[in-house]
OpenMM code with the backbone's topology and positions (N, CA, C; nanometers):
from openmm import Vec3, app, unit

residues = "UNK UNK UNK UNK UNK UNK UNK UNK UNK UNK UNK UNK UNK UNK UNK UNK UNK UNK UNK UNK UNK UNK UNK UNK UNK UNK UNK UNK UNK UNK UNK UNK UNK UNK UNK UNK UNK UNK UNK UNK UNK UNK UNK UNK UNK UNK UNK UNK UNK UNK UNK UNK UNK UNK UNK UNK UNK UNK UNK UNK UNK UNK UNK UNK UNK UNK UNK UNK UNK UNK UNK UNK UNK UNK UNK UNK UNK UNK UNK UNK UNK UNK UNK UNK UNK UNK UNK UNK UNK UNK UNK UNK UNK UNK UNK UNK UNK UNK UNK UNK UNK UNK UNK UNK UNK UNK UNK UNK UNK UNK UNK UNK UNK UNK UNK UNK UNK".split()
positions = [
    Vec3(0.0827, -0.1191, -0.0025),
    Vec3(-0.0029, -0.0070, -0.0009),
    Vec3(0.0900, 0.1188, -0.0046),
    Vec3(0.0624, 0.2147, -0.0870),
    Vec3(0.1508, 0.3327, -0.0927),
    Vec3(0.0935, 0.4464, -0.0027),
    Vec3(0.1640, 0.5547, 0.0081),
    Vec3(0.1279, 0.6596, 0.1060),
    Vec3(-0.0084, 0.7236, 0.0801),
    Vec3(-0.0378, 0.7390, -0.0574),
    Vec3(-0.1739, 0.7998, -0.0909),
    Vec3(-0.2833, 0.7000, -0.0564),
    Vec3(-0.2655, 0.5771, -0.0831),
    Vec3(-0.3710, 0.4780, -0.0484),
    Vec3(-0.3881, 0.4737, 0.1050),
    Vec3(-0.2825, 0.4807, 0.1798),
    Vec3(-0.2904, 0.4748, 0.3329),
    Vec3(-0.3529, 0.6049, 0.3704),
    Vec3(-0.3234, 0.7263, 0.3211),
    Vec3(-0.3902, 0.8369, 0.3575),
    Vec3(-0.5482, 0.8260, 0.3330),
    Vec3(-0.5849, 0.7685, 0.2233),
    Vec3(-0.7224, 0.7550, 0.1960),
    Vec3(-0.7948, 0.6457, 0.2867),
    Vec3(-0.7146, 0.5516, 0.3270),
    Vec3(-0.7577, 0.4515, 0.4208),
    Vec3(-0.7779, 0.5117, 0.5605),
    Vec3(-0.6936, 0.5912, 0.6075),
    Vec3(-0.7082, 0.6579, 0.7253),
    Vec3(-0.8262, 0.7616, 0.7313),
    Vec3(-0.8416, 0.8324, 0.6172),
    Vec3(-0.9502, 0.9177, 0.6056),
    Vec3(-1.0859, 0.8468, 0.6032),
    Vec3(-1.1032, 0.7360, 0.5396),
    Vec3(-1.2155, 0.6496, 0.5443),
    Vec3(-1.2400, 0.6021, 0.6884),
    Vec3(-1.1436, 0.5686, 0.7519),
    Vec3(-1.1468, 0.5289, 0.8963),
    Vec3(-1.2154, 0.6412, 0.9765),
    Vec3(-1.1743, 0.7517, 0.9543),
    Vec3(-1.2341, 0.8735, 1.0276),
    Vec3(-1.3715, 0.8838, 0.9986),
    Vec3(-1.4081, 0.8717, 0.8805),
    Vec3(-1.5473, 0.8892, 0.8284),
    Vec3(-1.6364, 0.7727, 0.8903),
    Vec3(-1.5785, 0.6532, 0.8985),
    Vec3(-1.6550, 0.5512, 0.9565),
    Vec3(-1.6806, 0.5752, 1.1105),
    Vec3(-1.5733, 0.6274, 1.1712),
    Vec3(-1.5875, 0.6636, 1.3184),
    Vec3(-1.6971, 0.7763, 1.3303),
    Vec3(-1.6980, 0.8648, 1.2526),
    Vec3(-1.7954, 0.9710, 1.2631),
    Vec3(-1.9284, 0.9157, 1.2671),
    Vec3(-1.9627, 0.8199, 1.1647),
    Vec3(-2.0888, 0.7568, 1.1468),
    Vec3(-2.1241, 0.6684, 1.2748),
    Vec3(-2.0134, 0.5962, 1.3299),
    Vec3(-2.0248, 0.5124, 1.4536),
    Vec3(-2.0714, 0.6160, 1.5647),
    Vec3(-2.0235, 0.7344, 1.5727),
    Vec3(-2.0522, 0.8213, 1.6859),
    Vec3(-2.1987, 0.8576, 1.6859),
    Vec3(-2.2585, 0.8605, 1.5753),
    Vec3(-2.4010, 0.8808, 1.5650),
    Vec3(-2.4865, 0.7766, 1.6477),
    Vec3(-2.4303, 0.6572, 1.6535),
    Vec3(-2.5036, 0.5501, 1.7338),
    Vec3(-2.4889, 0.5565, 1.8773),
    Vec3(-2.4042, 0.6605, 1.9360),
    Vec3(-2.3828, 0.6656, 2.0818),
    Vec3(-2.5003, 0.7195, 2.1343),
    Vec3(-2.5397, 0.6842, 2.2634),
    Vec3(-2.6386, 0.7529, 2.3376),
    Vec3(-2.6206, 0.8944, 2.3584),
    Vec3(-2.7304, 0.9751, 2.3569),
    Vec3(-2.7186, 1.1168, 2.3701),
    Vec3(-2.7245, 1.1425, 2.5195),
    Vec3(-2.6116, 1.0979, 2.6027),
    Vec3(-2.6084, 1.1306, 2.7484),
    Vec3(-2.4586, 1.1689, 2.7689),
    Vec3(-2.4321, 1.1873, 2.9020),
    Vec3(-2.3041, 1.2246, 2.9415),
    Vec3(-2.1922, 1.1214, 2.8957),
    Vec3(-2.2199, 0.9963, 2.9275),
    Vec3(-2.1232, 0.8879, 2.8675),
    Vec3(-2.0952, 0.8812, 2.7289),
    Vec3(-2.2114, 0.8860, 2.6472),
    Vec3(-2.1958, 0.8927, 2.5034),
    Vec3(-2.1170, 1.0079, 2.4576),
    Vec3(-2.1454, 1.1176, 2.5202),
    Vec3(-2.0755, 1.2436, 2.4743),
    Vec3(-1.9340, 1.2426, 2.5063),
    Vec3(-1.9048, 1.2104, 2.6261),
    Vec3(-1.7645, 1.2033, 2.6868),
    Vec3(-1.6736, 1.1045, 2.6148),
    Vec3(-1.7327, 0.9902, 2.6100),
    Vec3(-1.6428, 0.8840, 2.5310),
    Vec3(-1.6351, 0.9133, 2.3875),
    Vec3(-1.7340, 0.9638, 2.3301),
    Vec3(-1.7479, 0.9986, 2.1800),
    Vec3(-1.6525, 1.1022, 2.1540),
    Vec3(-1.6382, 1.2061, 2.2413),
    Vec3(-1.5518, 1.3101, 2.2143),
    Vec3(-1.3965, 1.2576, 2.2150),
    Vec3(-1.3760, 1.1725, 2.3131),
    Vec3(-1.2291, 1.1079, 2.3133),
    Vec3(-1.1965, 1.0290, 2.1855),
    Vec3(-1.2988, 0.9479, 2.1490),
    Vec3(-1.2842, 0.8704, 2.0291),
    Vec3(-1.2685, 0.9497, 1.9082),
    Vec3(-1.3543, 1.0509, 1.8929),
    Vec3(-1.3435, 1.1405, 1.7799),
    Vec3(-1.2061, 1.2093, 1.7681),
    Vec3(-1.1522, 1.2547, 1.8840),
    Vec3(-1.0178, 1.3255, 1.8767),
    Vec3(-0.9113, 1.2266, 1.8387),
    Vec3(-0.9023, 1.1086, 1.8965),
    Vec3(-0.7945, 1.0163, 1.8775),
    Vec3(-0.8063, 0.9548, 1.7376),
    Vec3(-0.9404, 0.9170, 1.6943),
    Vec3(-0.9586, 0.8467, 1.5735),
    Vec3(-0.9309, 0.9287, 1.4525),
    Vec3(-0.9684, 1.0513, 1.4535),
    Vec3(-0.9433, 1.1402, 1.3376),
    Vec3(-0.7998, 1.2049, 1.3320),
    Vec3(-0.7355, 1.1978, 1.4542),
    Vec3(-0.5944, 1.2281, 1.4569),
    Vec3(-0.5077, 1.1389, 1.3831),
    Vec3(-0.5442, 1.0212, 1.3644),
    Vec3(-0.4576, 0.9120, 1.2971),
    Vec3(-0.4369, 0.9595, 1.1485),
    Vec3(-0.5528, 1.0009, 1.0784),
    Vec3(-0.5273, 1.0357, 0.9492),
    Vec3(-0.4607, 1.1709, 0.9369),
    Vec3(-0.5021, 1.2652, 1.0163),
    Vec3(-0.4432, 1.3995, 1.0196),
    Vec3(-0.2850, 1.4011, 1.0476),
    Vec3(-0.2450, 1.3245, 1.1316),
    Vec3(-0.1113, 1.3116, 1.1777),
    Vec3(-0.0334, 1.2331, 1.0676),
    Vec3(-0.0907, 1.1306, 1.0070),
    Vec3(-0.0242, 1.0595, 0.9006),
    Vec3(-0.0043, 1.1518, 0.7750),
    Vec3(-0.0933, 1.2422, 0.7551),
    Vec3(-0.0726, 1.3364, 0.6503),
    Vec3(0.0378, 1.4323, 0.6767),
    Vec3(0.0426, 1.4793, 0.8035),
    Vec3(0.1576, 1.5528, 0.8472),
    Vec3(0.2918, 1.4789, 0.8277),
    Vec3(0.2937, 1.3540, 0.8675),
    Vec3(0.4163, 1.2757, 0.8611),
    Vec3(0.4653, 1.2733, 0.7210),
    Vec3(0.3661, 1.2647, 0.6225),
    Vec3(0.4160, 1.2495, 0.4836),
    Vec3(0.4713, 1.3800, 0.4251),
    Vec3(0.4446, 1.4859, 0.4970),
    Vec3(0.4958, 1.6302, 0.4626),
    Vec3(0.6025, 1.6714, 0.5459),
    Vec3(0.6689, 1.5709, 0.6317),
    Vec3(0.7725, 1.6123, 0.7233),
    Vec3(0.8884, 1.6850, 0.6560),
    Vec3(0.9520, 1.7593, 0.7348),
    Vec3(1.0639, 1.8376, 0.6956),
    Vec3(1.1968, 1.7615, 0.7051),
    Vec3(1.1951, 1.6555, 0.7672),
    Vec3(1.3225, 1.5682, 0.7847),
    Vec3(1.2846, 1.4318, 0.8205),
    Vec3(1.3865, 1.3403, 0.8178),
    Vec3(1.3489, 1.2048, 0.8619),
    Vec3(1.3154, 1.1955, 1.0046),
    Vec3(1.3851, 1.2704, 1.0824),
    Vec3(1.3521, 1.2818, 1.2378),
    Vec3(1.2139, 1.3283, 1.2518),
    Vec3(1.1638, 1.4336, 1.1815),
    Vec3(1.0362, 1.4898, 1.1915),
    Vec3(0.9313, 1.3750, 1.1393),
    Vec3(0.9676, 1.3050, 1.0354),
    Vec3(0.8691, 1.1975, 0.9931),
    Vec3(0.8483, 1.0856, 1.0956),
    Vec3(0.9714, 1.0542, 1.1502),
    Vec3(0.9721, 0.9435, 1.2550),
    Vec3(0.8815, 0.9911, 1.3810),
    Vec3(0.9048, 1.1103, 1.4197),
    Vec3(0.8319, 1.1644, 1.5307),
    Vec3(0.6865, 1.1795, 1.5085),
    Vec3(0.6324, 1.2222, 1.3852),
    Vec3(0.5036, 1.2230, 1.3570),
    Vec3(0.4366, 1.0946, 1.3444),
    Vec3(0.5251, 0.9963, 1.2893),
    Vec3(0.4636, 0.8663, 1.2700),
    Vec3(0.4476, 0.7964, 1.4194),
    Vec3(0.5408, 0.8387, 1.5116),
    Vec3(0.5051, 0.7840, 1.6516),
    Vec3(0.3806, 0.8430, 1.7008),
    Vec3(0.3465, 0.9629, 1.6688),
    Vec3(0.2213, 1.0113, 1.7206),
    Vec3(0.0954, 0.9394, 1.6538),
    Vec3(0.1160, 0.9080, 1.5281),
    Vec3(0.0058, 0.8270, 1.4573),
    Vec3(-0.0060, 0.6909, 1.5400),
    Vec3(0.0914, 0.6342, 1.5624),
    Vec3(0.1000, 0.5032, 1.6338),
    Vec3(0.0268, 0.5294, 1.7743),
    Vec3(0.0549, 0.6204, 1.8359),
    Vec3(-0.0059, 0.6505, 1.9860),
    Vec3(-0.1504, 0.6701, 1.9594),
    Vec3(-0.1933, 0.7524, 1.8546),
    Vec3(-0.3329, 0.7796, 1.8382),
    Vec3(-0.4068, 0.6641, 1.8096),
    Vec3(-0.3470, 0.5707, 1.7087),
    Vec3(-0.4215, 0.4458, 1.6791),
    Vec3(-0.4382, 0.3504, 1.8083),
    Vec3(-0.3397, 0.3482, 1.8844),
    Vec3(-0.3457, 0.2697, 2.0052),
    Vec3(-0.4608, 0.3261, 2.0954),
    Vec3(-0.4605, 0.4627, 2.1133),
    Vec3(-0.5612, 0.5221, 2.1981),
    Vec3(-0.7044, 0.4986, 2.1454),
    Vec3(-0.7187, 0.5033, 2.0141),
    Vec3(-0.8496, 0.4752, 1.9532),
    Vec3(-0.8903, 0.3374, 1.9778),
    Vec3(-0.8014, 0.2490, 1.9625),
    Vec3(-0.8323, 0.1118, 1.9951),
    Vec3(-0.8801, 0.0969, 2.1443),
    Vec3(-0.8169, 0.1696, 2.2339),
    Vec3(-0.8603, 0.1633, 2.3745),
    Vec3(-0.9996, 0.2070, 2.3898),
    Vec3(-1.0406, 0.3240, 2.3355),
    Vec3(-1.1700, 0.3829, 2.3433),
    Vec3(-1.2733, 0.2887, 2.2885),
    Vec3(-1.2489, 0.2251, 2.1691),
    Vec3(-1.3357, 0.1328, 2.1136),
    Vec3(-1.3664, 0.0127, 2.1929),
    Vec3(-1.2473, -0.0330, 2.2615),
    Vec3(-1.2537, -0.1579, 2.3529),
    Vec3(-1.3515, -0.1225, 2.4659),
    Vec3(-1.3238, -0.0060, 2.5228),
    Vec3(-1.4014, 0.0414, 2.6414),
    Vec3(-1.5531, 0.0512, 2.6136),
    Vec3(-1.5809, 0.1104, 2.4940),
    Vec3(-1.7184, 0.1203, 2.4507),
    Vec3(-1.7883, -0.0082, 2.4256),
    Vec3(-1.7103, -0.1057, 2.3546),
    Vec3(-1.7745, -0.2329, 2.3377),
    Vec3(-1.7995, -0.3017, 2.4720),
    Vec3(-1.6983, -0.3044, 2.5659),
    Vec3(-1.7138, -0.3779, 2.6826),
    Vec3(-1.8108, -0.3143, 2.7765),
    Vec3(-1.8405, -0.1817, 2.7589),
    Vec3(-1.9523, -0.1119, 2.8418),
    Vec3(-2.0881, -0.1174, 2.7747),
    Vec3(-2.0852, -0.1740, 2.6460),
    Vec3(-2.2075, -0.1801, 2.5723),
    Vec3(-2.2674, -0.0396, 2.5373),
    Vec3(-2.1721, 0.0413, 2.4932),
    Vec3(-2.2106, 0.1812, 2.4508),
    Vec3(-2.1813, 0.1770, 2.2959),
    Vec3(-2.2872, 0.2128, 2.2286),
    Vec3(-2.2746, 0.2211, 2.0709),
    Vec3(-2.3181, 0.0893, 2.0130),
    Vec3(-2.3119, 0.0855, 1.8683),
    Vec3(-2.3385, -0.0302, 1.7900),
    Vec3(-2.2387, -0.1364, 1.8040),
    Vec3(-2.2591, -0.2399, 1.8623),
    Vec3(-2.1568, -0.3505, 1.8930),
    Vec3(-2.0780, -0.3905, 1.7731),
    Vec3(-2.1571, -0.4330, 1.6663),
    Vec3(-2.0964, -0.4904, 1.5418),
    Vec3(-2.0104, -0.3895, 1.4795),
    Vec3(-2.0534, -0.2619, 1.4777),
    Vec3(-1.9711, -0.1541, 1.4250),
    Vec3(-1.8429, -0.1205, 1.4968),
    Vec3(-1.8601, -0.1339, 1.6358),
    Vec3(-1.7371, -0.1182, 1.7199),
    Vec3(-1.6287, -0.2277, 1.6950),
    Vec3(-1.6799, -0.3439, 1.6819),
    Vec3(-1.6001, -0.4680, 1.6484),
    Vec3(-1.5218, -0.4422, 1.5156),
    Vec3(-1.5946, -0.3987, 1.4136),
    Vec3(-1.5367, -0.3822, 1.2819),
    Vec3(-1.4349, -0.2679, 1.2949),
    Vec3(-1.4735, -0.1608, 1.3634),
    Vec3(-1.3733, -0.0500, 1.3764),
    Vec3(-1.2478, -0.0803, 1.4584),
    Vec3(-1.2783, -0.1759, 1.5529),
    Vec3(-1.1612, -0.2200, 1.6317),
    Vec3(-1.0655, -0.3053, 1.5454),
    Vec3(-1.1228, -0.3753, 1.4569),
    Vec3(-1.0334, -0.4521, 1.3648),
    Vec3(-0.9492, -0.3528, 1.2726),
    Vec3(-1.0203, -0.2541, 1.2148),
    Vec3(-0.9376, -0.1706, 1.1464),
    Vec3(-0.8354, -0.0900, 1.2183),
    Vec3(-0.8682, -0.0486, 1.3313),
    Vec3(-0.7673, 0.0249, 1.4305),
    Vec3(-0.6491, -0.0691, 1.4525),
    Vec3(-0.6745, -0.1934, 1.4756),
    Vec3(-0.5700, -0.2872, 1.4979),
    Vec3(-0.4786, -0.2984, 1.3803),
    Vec3(-0.5422, -0.3044, 1.2624),
    Vec3(-0.4613, -0.3182, 1.1463),
    Vec3(-0.3808, -0.1872, 1.1180),
    Vec3(-0.4423, -0.0690, 1.1366),
    Vec3(-0.3698, 0.0439, 1.1239),
    Vec3(-0.2583, 0.0660, 1.2253),
    Vec3(-0.2816, 0.0151, 1.3442),
    Vec3(-0.1805, 0.0252, 1.4472),
    Vec3(-0.0500, -0.0602, 1.4071),
    Vec3(-0.0876, -0.1895, 1.3561),
    Vec3(0.0221, -0.2757, 1.3020),
    Vec3(0.1001, -0.2126, 1.1960),
    Vec3(0.0278, -0.1477, 1.1002),
    Vec3(0.0933, -0.0787, 0.9857),
    Vec3(0.1825, 0.0318, 1.0366),
    Vec3(0.1404, 0.1143, 1.1181),
    Vec3(0.2137, 0.2243, 1.1660),
    Vec3(0.3292, 0.1766, 1.2558),
    Vec3(0.3143, 0.0683, 1.3374),
    Vec3(0.4172, 0.0352, 1.4248),
    Vec3(0.5360, -0.0184, 1.3422),
    Vec3(0.4958, -0.0975, 1.2363),
    Vec3(0.5986, -0.1574, 1.1414),
    Vec3(0.6562, -0.0445, 1.0665),
    Vec3(0.5875, 0.0481, 1.0184),
    Vec3(0.6482, 0.1655, 0.9460),
    Vec3(0.7459, 0.2457, 1.0377),
    Vec3(0.7024, 0.2569, 1.1649),
    Vec3(0.7899, 0.3299, 1.2626),
    Vec3(0.9122, 0.2540, 1.2825),
    Vec3(0.9205, 0.1263, 1.2849),
    Vec3(1.0390, 0.0498, 1.3128),
    Vec3(1.1169, 0.0498, 1.1885),
    Vec3(1.0709, 0.0337, 1.0689),
    Vec3(1.1424, 0.0516, 0.9455),
    Vec3(1.2146, 0.1817, 0.9305),
    Vec3(1.1367, 0.2815, 0.9596),
    Vec3(1.1982, 0.4184, 0.9445),
    Vec3(1.3147, 0.4364, 1.0417),
    Vec3(1.3123, 0.3826, 1.1590),
    Vec3(1.4208, 0.3900, 1.2625),
    Vec3(1.5286, 0.2884, 1.2297),
    Vec3(1.5059, 0.2045, 1.1272),
    Vec3(1.6116, 0.1085, 1.1022),
    Vec3(1.6124, -0.0155, 1.1867),
    Vec3(1.5043, -0.0361, 1.2617),
    Vec3(1.4814, -0.1522, 1.3529),
    Vec3(1.3826, -0.2431, 1.2785),
    Vec3(1.3929, -0.3613, 1.3020),
    Vec3(1.2960, -0.4712, 1.2600),
    Vec3(1.2465, -0.5549, 1.3551),
] * unit.nanometer
topology = app.Topology()
chain = topology.addChain("A")
for resn in residues:
    res = topology.addResidue(resn, chain)
    for name in ("N", "CA", "C"):
        topology.addAtom(name, app.Element.getBySymbol(name[0]), res)
């Protein structure tokens, strides 16, 4: 997968998260957890775009590390919502799978960029 395809994949993930958020209850828990998920989930694509426009290799590695952290945090919020029964379960499971795949991709990319395998 090239960087343009991965940018599109992360953007699609953000859009899917936005649609998932519409299934959350309109109460304090839904709003609080939804806000956290929205911030971390949409940051994956935004920070990956920034990484692709980095000013140096060190800047790229740093921004990629942020992408990895945001993907991990997104997975956490999805796990929490699923286990608490908040939101559409099947959609949460599907989004968790995609978050896991993105996390694996960015973890591997970070290791490769640093010269570690």
